[in-house]
N, C-alpha and C positions, 0 to 999 in steps of 0.2 A: 470892766477892764478886760482887755484882750488876753488870751492865754500866754502869748509870747511875752507880754509885759509882766505877767505874774511870774513866769519862769525866770525872767531877768531879775526881778526884785528878789526872788527867793535865792538865786545864785549870789547876788550881791550881799544879802544878809548872811549867807553861809560863809562867804569870804571874810566879812567883817568879824564873824564869830571865831573863825580860825585864827585871825590876826590877834584877837584878844587872848585866846587860849595860848597861842605861841609866845606872847609877851609876858605871861605870868610865870612866876618862879615855881609855883606849886598848885596842885589841885585843892590845897587847903586855903588858898586866897579867899578872903571874905568880901561879900558884896558891900557896896557903899550904903545902900538902903537896908533898913532893918525889916524883918518880918513883923507881922502883927504882934507876935509874942515878945518882941524886943531883941531877938537874936538875929544874927546875920546868916545869910546863905553862904555856903562855901561853893567854890567852883565845881567841885565833884558833884554836889547835889544838883546844881544847875544843868550840867551836862547830862546827867542821868534823867533828869526831868524832861529835857528836850528830846532825848531818845524815846522816852515813853510817849510823849505827846505826838511826835512824828509818826511813831508806829500806830498809835490809836487813830489818828486822822487818816493815815494811809489805809488802814483797815476799813474805816467808814467809807472812804472814797471807793474802795474795791467793792464793798457791798452795794453801793449805789450803781456802780458800773455793771455788776452782775445782774441787778434787778432790771437794768435797761437792755443789756444785750444777751442775757441768759447764759453766758459762758462762765465757767469757774476755773480756778487755777488747779494745778496738779497737786 
């Protein structure tokens, strides 16, 4: 898949996520699907998890880039 297509898909997914969050009454809203333990996720947990995952993968991508071009951030 081309980089531009990946960026487009990521932007669309972000827009859909923003719409879902904007339409909820509270960060305490529960997921439709249950976790393995039988409990539901609340929206707050989902958002924090997505921030964590995005940061983790951005960090991985930065390490790969650094290994290729040798430059590091400030």
